[in-house]
N, CA, C and O atoms as a CHARMM CRD file, in Angstrom:
* protein
*
  272
    1    1 MET  N    -33.87800 -17.20500 -13.41500 PROA 1      0.00000
    2    1 MET  CA   -33.72700 -17.36600 -11.98600 PROA 1      0.00000
    3    1 MET  C    -32.30600 -17.00500 -11.57000 PROA 1      0.00000
    4    1 MET  O    -31.35400 -17.33100 -12.27900 PROA 1      0.00000
    5    2 HSD  N    -32.15300 -16.34000 -10.43500 PROA 2      0.00000
    6    2 HSD  CA   -30.85900 -15.88000  -9.95100 PROA 2      0.00000
    7    2 HSD  C    -30.22400 -16.94800  -9.06500 PROA 2      0.00000
    8    2 HSD  O    -30.83900 -17.40400  -8.10100 PROA 2      0.00000
    9    3 ASP  N    -29.01200 -17.34000  -9.38500 PROA 3      0.00000
   10    3 ASP  CA   -28.32700 -18.37400  -8.61700 PROA 3      0.00000
   11    3 ASP  C    -27.20300 -17.74900  -7.80800 PROA 3      0.00000
   12    3 ASP  O    -26.17100 -17.39300  -8.37600 PROA 3      0.00000
   13    4 ALA  N    -27.37500 -17.60400  -6.48900 PROA 4      0.00000
   14    4 ALA  CA   -26.40000 -16.95900  -5.61400 PROA 4      0.00000
   15    4 ALA  C    -25.09800 -17.75300  -5.52200 PROA 4      0.00000
   16    4 ALA  O    -24.04800 -17.16900  -5.25300 PROA 4      0.00000
   17    5 THR  N    -25.14000 -19.06500  -5.73700 PROA 5      0.00000
   18    5 THR  CA   -23.92200 -19.86300  -5.61200 PROA 5      0.00000
   19    5 THR  C    -22.92500 -19.51500  -6.70600 PROA 5      0.00000
   20    5 THR  O    -21.71900 -19.64500  -6.49800 PROA 5      0.00000
   21    6 LEU  N    -23.39400 -19.08100  -7.85200 PROA 6      0.00000
   22    6 LEU  CA   -22.47900 -18.69100  -8.91900 PROA 6      0.00000
   23    6 LEU  C    -21.70900 -17.43600  -8.54600 PROA 6      0.00000
   24    6 LEU  O    -20.53000 -17.32000  -8.88200 PROA 6      0.00000
   25    7 GLU  N    -22.33600 -16.50500  -7.86800 PROA 7      0.00000
   26    7 GLU  CA   -21.67000 -15.27600  -7.46200 PROA 7      0.00000
   27    7 GLU  C    -20.53900 -15.56200  -6.48600 PROA 7      0.00000
   28    7 GLU  O    -19.45300 -15.00100  -6.63000 PROA 7      0.00000
   29    8 PHE  N    -20.76300 -16.41800  -5.50100 PROA 8      0.00000
   30    8 PHE  CA   -19.76000 -16.68700  -4.49500 PROA 8      0.00000
   31    8 PHE  C    -18.58800 -17.49300  -5.03200 PROA 8      0.00000
   32    8 PHE  O    -17.50800 -17.46000  -4.44300 PROA 8      0.00000
   33    9 SER  N    -18.76700 -18.20100  -6.11300 PROA 9      0.00000
   34    9 SER  CA   -17.67600 -19.00500  -6.65200 PROA 9      0.00000
   35    9 SER  C    -16.56200 -18.13400  -7.22800 PROA 9      0.00000
   36    9 SER  O    -15.45200 -18.62500  -7.43400 PROA 9      0.00000
   37   10 THR  N    -16.82900 -16.85400  -7.49200 PROA 10     0.00000
   38   10 THR  CA   -15.80100 -15.97400  -8.04600 PROA 10     0.00000
   39   10 THR  C    -14.93300 -15.35900  -6.96200 PROA 10     0.00000
   40   10 THR  O    -13.89900 -14.76900  -7.27400 PROA 10     0.00000
   41   11 TYR  N    -15.32200 -15.47700  -5.69200 PROA 11     0.00000
   42   11 TYR  CA   -14.53800 -14.91800  -4.59700 PROA 11     0.00000
   43   11 TYR  C    -13.47400 -15.92000  -4.16600 PROA 11     0.00000
   44   11 TYR  O    -13.70700 -17.12800  -4.19600 PROA 11     0.00000
   45   12 PRO  N    -12.29000 -15.41400  -3.75900 PROA 12     0.00000
   46   12 PRO  CA   -11.25400 -16.34400  -3.31100 PROA 12     0.00000
   47   12 PRO  C    -11.62500 -16.99000  -1.98000 PROA 12     0.00000
   48   12 PRO  O    -12.34300 -16.40500  -1.16900 PROA 12     0.00000
   49   13 ALA  N    -11.12700 -18.19500  -1.77300 PROA 13     0.00000
   50   13 ALA  CA   -11.36600 -18.88400  -0.50600 PROA 13     0.00000
   51   13 ALA  C    -10.62000 -18.15800   0.59600 PROA 13     0.00000
   52   13 ALA  O     -9.45800 -17.78900   0.42600 PROA 13     0.00000
   53   14 LEU  N    -11.28500 -17.95000   1.72500 PROA 14     0.00000
   54   14 LEU  CA   -10.66700 -17.32900   2.89100 PROA 14     0.00000
   55   14 LEU  C    -10.47600 -18.39700   3.95400 PROA 14     0.00000
   56   14 LEU  O    -11.42100 -19.09100   4.32800 PROA 14     0.00000
   57   15 LEU  N     -9.25800 -18.52200   4.43200 PROA 15     0.00000
   58   15 LEU  CA    -8.90500 -19.57600   5.37700 PROA 15     0.00000
   59   15 LEU  C     -8.78100 -19.04200   6.79500 PROA 15     0.00000
   60   15 LEU  O     -8.28200 -17.93800   7.01100 PROA 15     0.00000
   61   16 LYS  N     -9.23500 -19.82700   7.75300 PROA 16     0.00000
   62   16 LYS  CA    -9.11200 -19.50100   9.16500 PROA 16     0.00000
   63   16 LYS  C     -7.69500 -19.85900   9.63300 PROA 16     0.00000
   64   16 LYS  O     -7.01700 -20.66700   8.99700 PROA 16     0.00000
   65   17 PRO  N     -7.25200 -19.26500  10.73300 PROA 17     0.00000
   66   17 PRO  CA    -5.93100 -19.63800  11.25900 PROA 17     0.00000
   67   17 PRO  C     -5.79500 -21.13800  11.49700 PROA 17     0.00000
   68   17 PRO  O     -4.71600 -21.69600  11.29600 PROA 17     0.00000
   69   18 GLN  N     -6.86900 -21.80000  11.92300 PROA 18     0.00000
   70   18 GLN  CA    -6.82600 -23.24900  12.13200 PROA 18     0.00000
   71   18 GLN  C     -6.56700 -23.97500  10.81400 PROA 18     0.00000
   72   18 GLN  O     -5.85500 -24.97800  10.78100 PROA 18     0.00000
   73   19 ASP  N     -7.15400 -23.45800   9.71800 PROA 19     0.00000
   74   19 ASP  CA    -6.93200 -24.05300   8.40000 PROA 19     0.00000
   75   19 ASP  C     -5.47200 -23.89000   7.97800 PROA 19     0.00000
   76   19 ASP  O     -4.87900 -24.79700   7.39400 PROA 19     0.00000
   77   20 ILE  N     -4.90100 -22.71800   8.28300 PROA 20     0.00000
   78   20 ILE  CA    -3.49400 -22.44800   7.95100 PROA 20     0.00000
   79   20 ILE  C     -2.60100 -23.44200   8.69100 PROA 20     0.00000
   80   20 ILE  O     -1.70600 -24.04400   8.09800 PROA 20     0.00000
   81   21 ALA  N     -2.85100 -23.60800   9.99100 PROA 21     0.00000
   82   21 ALA  CA    -2.05300 -24.53500  10.79900 PROA 21     0.00000
   83   21 ALA  C     -2.11700 -25.94900  10.23500 PROA 21     0.00000
   84   21 ALA  O     -1.10400 -26.64300  10.14900 PROA 21     0.00000
   85   22 LYS  N     -3.30700 -26.35800   9.85700 PROA 22     0.00000
   86   22 LYS  CA    -3.48200 -27.71600   9.32800 PROA 22     0.00000
   87   22 LYS  C     -2.73800 -27.89400   8.00700 PROA 22     0.00000
   88   22 LYS  O     -2.06800 -28.90500   7.79800 PROA 22     0.00000
   89   23 ARG  N     -2.85600 -26.91800   7.12500 PROA 23     0.00000
   90   23 ARG  CA    -2.21200 -27.04700   5.80500 PROA 23     0.00000
   91   23 ARG  C     -0.69700 -26.99300   5.88800 PROA 23     0.00000
   92   23 ARG  O     -0.00400 -27.66000   5.11900 PROA 23     0.00000
   93   24 LEU  N     -0.17500 -26.18900   6.83300 PROA 24     0.00000
   94   24 LEU  CA     1.27400 -26.08100   6.98000 PROA 24     0.00000
   95   24 LEU  C      1.84700 -27.11800   7.93800 PROA 24     0.00000
   96   24 LEU  O      3.06300 -27.23600   8.08400 PROA 24     0.00000
   97   25 ASN  N      0.95100 -27.87400   8.59400 PROA 25     0.00000
   98   25 ASN  CA     1.35400 -28.87500   9.56900 PROA 25     0.00000
   99   25 ASN  C      2.17900 -28.23800  10.69800 PROA 25     0.00000
  100   25 ASN  O      3.24100 -28.73300  11.07900 PROA 25     0.00000
  101   26 VAL  N      1.64900 -27.12600  11.21300 PROA 26     0.00000
  102   26 VAL  CA     2.26100 -26.42200  12.33300 PROA 26     0.00000
  103   26 VAL  C      1.19100 -26.21500  13.40700 PROA 26     0.00000
  104   26 VAL  O      0.00900 -26.47000  13.17600 PROA 26     0.00000
  105   27 SER  N      1.61900 -25.75300  14.57400 PROA 27     0.00000
  106   27 SER  CA     0.66300 -25.49600  15.64500 PROA 27     0.00000
  107   27 SER  C     -0.18400 -24.26500  15.31500 PROA 27     0.00000
  108   27 SER  O      0.18000 -23.45100  14.46600 PROA 27     0.00000
  109   28 ARG  N     -1.32200 -24.14800  16.00500 PROA 28     0.00000
  110   28 ARG  CA    -2.15600 -22.95800  15.83000 PROA 28     0.00000
  111   28 ARG  C     -1.40400 -21.72500  16.28700 PROA 28     0.00000
  112   28 ARG  O     -1.54700 -20.65500  15.69600 PROA 28     0.00000
  113   29 ALA  N     -0.60100 -21.86200  17.33800 PROA 29     0.00000
  114   29 ALA  CA     0.18800 -20.72300  17.82700 PROA 29     0.00000
  115   29 ALA  C      1.14700 -20.22500  16.74500 PROA 29     0.00000
  116   29 ALA  O      1.31600 -19.01800  16.57000 PROA 29     0.00000
  117   30 MET  N      1.77100 -21.14700  16.02400 PROA 30     0.00000
  118   30 MET  CA     2.67900 -20.76200  14.94100 PROA 30     0.00000
  119   30 MET  C      1.90800 -20.08200  13.82200 PROA 30     0.00000
  120   30 MET  O      2.38600 -19.10200  13.25000 PROA 30     0.00000
  121   31 ALA  N      0.73500 -20.58100  13.50400 PROA 31     0.00000
  122   31 ALA  CA    -0.08800 -19.96200  12.46300 PROA 31     0.00000
  123   31 ALA  C     -0.44800 -18.53400  12.86300 PROA 31     0.00000
  124   31 ALA  O     -0.36000 -17.61900  12.04400 PROA 31     0.00000
  125   32 TYR  N     -0.85000 -18.34000  14.11300 PROA 32     0.00000
  126   32 TYR  CA    -1.17600 -16.99200  14.59200 PROA 32     0.00000
  127   32 TYR  C      0.05300 -16.08900  14.55500 PROA 32     0.00000
  128   32 TYR  O     -0.06700 -14.89600  14.27900 PROA 32     0.00000
  129   33 LYS  N      1.22200 -16.63900  14.82700 PROA 33     0.00000
  130   33 LYS  CA     2.45600 -15.85000  14.78200 PROA 33     0.00000
  131   33 LYS  C      2.72600 -15.36800  13.35500 PROA 33     0.00000
  132   33 LYS  O      3.10400 -14.21500  13.14600 PROA 33     0.00000
  133   34 LEU  N      2.53000 -16.25400  12.37400 PROA 34     0.00000
  134   34 LEU  CA     2.71600 -15.86800  10.97100 PROA 34     0.00000
  135   34 LEU  C      1.77600 -14.72900  10.58200 PROA 34     0.00000
  136   34 LEU  O      2.14000 -13.85300   9.79700 PROA 34     0.00000
  137   35 LEU  N      0.56800 -14.75000  11.13500 PROA 35     0.00000
  138   35 LEU  CA    -0.39800 -13.68900  10.84100 PROA 35     0.00000
  139   35 LEU  C     -0.02000 -12.39800  11.55600 PROA 35     0.00000
  140   35 LEU  O     -0.08200 -11.31800  10.96800 PROA 35     0.00000
  141   36 ALA  N      0.37100 -12.50800  12.81900 PROA 36     0.00000
  142   36 ALA  CA     0.68500 -11.32700  13.62500 PROA 36     0.00000
  143   36 ALA  C      1.92500 -10.59200  13.11400 PROA 36     0.00000
  144   36 ALA  O      1.99700  -9.36500  13.18600 PROA 36     0.00000
  145   37 THR  N      2.89800 -11.34200  12.60100 PROA 37     0.00000
  146   37 THR  CA     4.13100 -10.72500  12.12200 PROA 37     0.00000
  147   37 THR  C      4.00500 -10.19500  10.69600 PROA 37     0.00000
  148   37 THR  O      4.89000  -9.49100  10.20900 PROA 37     0.00000
  149   38 GLY  N      2.91500 -10.53300  10.03700 PROA 38     0.00000
  150   38 GLY  CA     2.72000 -10.06500   8.67000 PROA 38     0.00000
  151   38 GLY  C      3.36200 -10.94000   7.61500 PROA 38     0.00000
  152   38 GLY  O      3.34700 -10.59700   6.43300 PROA 38     0.00000
  153   39 GLU  N      3.93000 -12.07400   8.02600 PROA 39     0.00000
  154   39 GLU  CA     4.52200 -12.98600   7.03900 PROA 39     0.00000
  155   39 GLU  C      3.47600 -13.49300   6.06700 PROA 39     0.00000
  156   39 GLU  O      3.75500 -13.70900   4.88800 PROA 39     0.00000
  157   40 LEU  N      2.27200 -13.68000   6.57400 PROA 40     0.00000
  158   40 LEU  CA     1.13200 -14.04000   5.73000 PROA 40     0.00000
  159   40 LEU  C      0.19400 -12.84400   5.67500 PROA 40     0.00000
  160   40 LEU  O     -0.25800 -12.37500   6.72000 PROA 40     0.00000
  161   41 PRO  N     -0.10800 -12.34100   4.48900 PROA 41     0.00000
  162   41 PRO  CA    -1.06400 -11.22700   4.38900 PROA 41     0.00000
  163   41 PRO  C     -2.44300 -11.67800   4.86600 PROA 41     0.00000
  164   41 PRO  O     -2.84500 -12.82000   4.64400 PROA 41     0.00000
  165   42 THR  N     -3.14700 -10.78200   5.51100 PROA 42     0.00000
  166   42 THR  CA    -4.45200 -11.13200   6.06400 PROA 42     0.00000
  167   42 THR  C     -5.55900 -10.25200   5.51000 PROA 42     0.00000
  168   42 THR  O     -5.32600  -9.15300   5.00600 PROA 42     0.00000
  169   43 VAL  N     -6.75300 -10.77100   5.62200 PROA 43     0.00000
  170   43 VAL  CA    -7.98600 -10.03100   5.34800 PROA 43     0.00000
  171   43 VAL  C     -8.66500  -9.89100   6.69100 PROA 43     0.00000
  172   43 VAL  O     -8.95700 -10.89100   7.34700 PROA 43     0.00000
  173   44 ARG  N     -8.92200  -8.66200   7.11100 PROA 44     0.00000
  174   44 ARG  CA    -9.56700  -8.43100   8.40700 PROA 44     0.00000
  175   44 ARG  C    -10.99500  -7.95100   8.18400 PROA 44     0.00000
  176   44 ARG  O    -11.26000  -7.01900   7.42500 PROA 44     0.00000
  177   45 ILE  N    -11.89300  -8.62400   8.87300 PROA 45     0.00000
  178   45 ILE  CA   -13.31500  -8.27300   8.84600 PROA 45     0.00000
  179   45 ILE  C    -13.70700  -8.08400  10.30300 PROA 45     0.00000
  180   45 ILE  O    -14.06900  -9.03900  10.98900 PROA 45     0.00000
  181   46 GLY  N    -13.63100  -6.85300  10.76200 PROA 46     0.00000
  182   46 GLY  CA   -13.82100  -6.61200  12.18600 PROA 46     0.00000
  183   46 GLY  C    -12.68800  -7.26800  12.94800 PROA 46     0.00000
  184   46 GLY  O    -11.51600  -6.99500  12.68800 PROA 46     0.00000
  185   47 ARG  N    -13.03300  -8.13200  13.88800 PROA 47     0.00000
  186   47 ARG  CA   -12.02100  -8.85800  14.65700 PROA 47     0.00000
  187   47 ARG  C    -11.61900 -10.17600  14.00400 PROA 47     0.00000
  188   47 ARG  O    -10.70100 -10.84900  14.47300 PROA 47     0.00000
  189   48 ILE  N    -12.29400 -10.54000  12.93500 PROA 48     0.00000
  190   48 ILE  CA   -12.03200 -11.80900  12.25500 PROA 48     0.00000
  191   48 ILE  C    -10.82500 -11.65700  11.33300 PROA 48     0.00000
  192   48 ILE  O    -10.71200 -10.67400  10.60000 PROA 48     0.00000
  193   49 VAL  N     -9.93100 -12.63500  11.37800 PROA 49     0.00000
  194   49 VAL  CA    -8.73200 -12.63100  10.53600 PROA 49     0.00000
  195   49 VAL  C     -8.78900 -13.85000   9.63200 PROA 49     0.00000
  196   49 VAL  O     -8.98800 -14.97300  10.09500 PROA 49     0.00000
  197   50 ARG  N     -8.61400 -13.62100   8.34800 PROA 50     0.00000
  198   50 ARG  CA    -8.61000 -14.70600   7.37100 PROA 50     0.00000
  199   50 ARG  C     -7.43600 -14.51200   6.41300 PROA 50     0.00000
  200   50 ARG  O     -6.87000 -13.42300   6.32000 PROA 50     0.00000
  201   51 VAL  N     -7.08300 -15.56900   5.71200 PROA 51     0.00000
  202   51 VAL  CA    -6.00700 -15.53500   4.71900 PROA 51     0.00000
  203   51 VAL  C     -6.55500 -16.05800   3.40300 PROA 51     0.00000
  204   51 VAL  O     -7.22700 -17.08900   3.35400 PROA 51     0.00000
  205   52 ARG  N     -6.25400 -15.32800   2.33900 PROA 52     0.00000
  206   52 ARG  CA    -6.67200 -15.81700   1.02100 PROA 52     0.00000
  207   52 ARG  C     -5.84500 -17.04800   0.67200 PROA 52     0.00000
  208   52 ARG  O     -4.65400 -17.12000   0.97200 PROA 52     0.00000
  209   53 GLU  N     -6.48800 -17.99500   0.04400 PROA 53     0.00000
  210   53 GLU  CA    -5.80100 -19.23300  -0.33500 PROA 53     0.00000
  211   53 GLU  C     -4.59900 -18.93800  -1.24300 PROA 53     0.00000
  212   53 GLU  O     -3.55500 -19.58100  -1.12700 PROA 53     0.00000
  213   54 ALA  N     -4.75000 -17.97800  -2.13000 PROA 54     0.00000
  214   54 ALA  CA    -3.65600 -17.61000  -3.03700 PROA 54     0.00000
  215   54 ALA  C     -2.45600 -17.06300  -2.26000 PROA 54     0.00000
  216   54 ALA  O     -1.31100 -17.31700  -2.63600 PROA 54     0.00000
  217   55 ASP  N     -2.70700 -16.31700  -1.18200 PROA 55     0.00000
  218   55 ASP  CA    -1.60900 -15.78800  -0.37600 PROA 55     0.00000
  219   55 ASP  C     -0.89100 -16.89700   0.37600 PROA 55     0.00000
  220   55 ASP  O      0.32700 -16.84000   0.54800 PROA 55     0.00000
  221   56 LEU  N     -1.62400 -17.89900   0.82300 PROA 56     0.00000
  222   56 LEU  CA    -0.98400 -19.04300   1.47200 PROA 56     0.00000
  223   56 LEU  C     -0.11400 -19.79500   0.47000 PROA 56     0.00000
  224   56 LEU  O      1.01100 -20.17900   0.79000 PROA 56     0.00000
  225   57 GLU  N     -0.62000 -20.00500  -0.72500 PROA 57     0.00000
  226   57 GLU  CA     0.16400 -20.69000  -1.76200 PROA 57     0.00000
  227   57 GLU  C      1.42600 -19.89700  -2.10600 PROA 57     0.00000
  228   57 GLU  O      2.49100 -20.48500  -2.29000 PROA 57     0.00000
  229   58 ALA  N      1.31900 -18.57700  -2.19500 PROA 58     0.00000
  230   58 ALA  CA     2.48000 -17.72900  -2.47700 PROA 58     0.00000
  231   58 ALA  C      3.50600 -17.83100  -1.35000 PROA 58     0.00000
  232   58 ALA  O      4.70900 -17.86400  -1.60700 PROA 58     0.00000
  233   59 TYR  N      3.03500 -17.88000  -0.10300 PROA 59     0.00000
  234   59 TYR  CA     3.92900 -18.01400   1.04300 PROA 59     0.00000
  235   59 TYR  C      4.67500 -19.34800   0.98300 PROA 59     0.00000
  236   59 TYR  O      5.87800 -19.40200   1.23700 PROA 59     0.00000
  237   60 ILE  N      3.96700 -20.41000   0.65000 PROA 60     0.00000
  238   60 ILE  CA     4.60000 -21.72400   0.54400 PROA 60     0.00000
  239   60 ILE  C      5.66000 -21.71500  -0.54500 PROA 60     0.00000
  240   60 ILE  O      6.75200 -22.24900  -0.35100 PROA 60     0.00000
  241   61 GLN  N      5.35300 -21.11700  -1.68100 PROA 61     0.00000
  242   61 GLN  CA     6.32400 -21.04300  -2.78400 PROA 61     0.00000
  243   61 GLN  C      7.53900 -20.21000  -2.39100 PROA 61     0.00000
  244   61 GLN  O      8.66600 -20.54500  -2.75500 PROA 61     0.00000
  245   62 LYS  N      7.31500 -19.12100  -1.64600 PROA 62     0.00000
  246   62 LYS  CA     8.41000 -18.26100  -1.20800 PROA 62     0.00000
  247   62 LYS  C      9.34900 -19.02000  -0.26000 PROA 62     0.00000
  248   62 LYS  O     10.56300 -18.82200  -0.29300 PROA 62     0.00000
  249   63 CYS  N      8.78200 -19.87900   0.57400 PROA 63     0.00000
  250   63 CYS  CA     9.57800 -20.63100   1.55700 PROA 63     0.00000
  251   63 CYS  C     10.20600 -21.88900   0.98000 PROA 63     0.00000
  252   63 CYS  O     11.08600 -22.48200   1.60300 PROA 63     0.00000
  253   64 TRP  N      9.77100 -22.29700  -0.18600 PROA 64     0.00000
  254   64 TRP  CA    10.23900 -23.54500  -0.79500 PROA 64     0.00000
  255   64 TRP  C     11.72200 -23.44600  -1.12100 PROA 64     0.00000
  256   64 TRP  O     12.15200 -22.50400  -1.78800 PROA 64     0.00000
  257   65 THR  N     12.49300 -24.39700  -0.66200 PROA 65     0.00000
  258   65 THR  CA    13.92900 -24.43600  -0.95100 PROA 65     0.00000
  259   65 THR  C     14.27700 -25.59100  -1.87000 PROA 65     0.00000
  260   65 THR  O     15.43300 -25.74900  -2.26100 PROA 65     0.00000
  261   66 GLY  N     13.29700 -26.39000  -2.21300 PROA 66     0.00000
  262   66 GLY  CA    13.54700 -27.55800  -3.04800 PROA 66     0.00000
  263   66 GLY  C     14.04000 -28.71600  -2.22200 PROA 66     0.00000
  264   66 GLY  O     14.22700 -28.60600  -1.01000 PROA 66     0.00000
  265   67 TRP  N     14.24400 -29.79700  -2.87800 PROA 67     0.00000
  266   67 TRP  CA    14.73800 -30.98800  -2.18500 PROA 67     0.00000
  267   67 TRP  C     16.25400 -30.93300  -2.16500 PROA 67     0.00000
  268   67 TRP  O     16.90900 -31.06300  -3.20000 PROA 67     0.00000
  269   68 ASN  N     16.78700 -30.74300  -1.00500 PROA 68     0.00000
  270   68 ASN  CA    18.25900 -30.65600  -0.88300 PROA 68     0.00000
  271   68 ASN  C     18.85000 -31.95800  -0.45400 PROA 68     0.00000
  272   68 ASN  O     20.06700 -32.06400  -0.30300 PROA 68     0.00000
């Protein structure tokens, strides 16, 4: 029997701008700005904009300055 859920588990999670805002604890406008300026790489599907979870994690690591 073919299990479709196994196939989708190999794809990276794609996050909506609202998800980005929530995870970064910023406004939705700020999240959209990060996408529009290219600071966060995006996946575009027609008019839909998503961010791979790995790219968000890389962005967080890039911005990390440590505890000063």
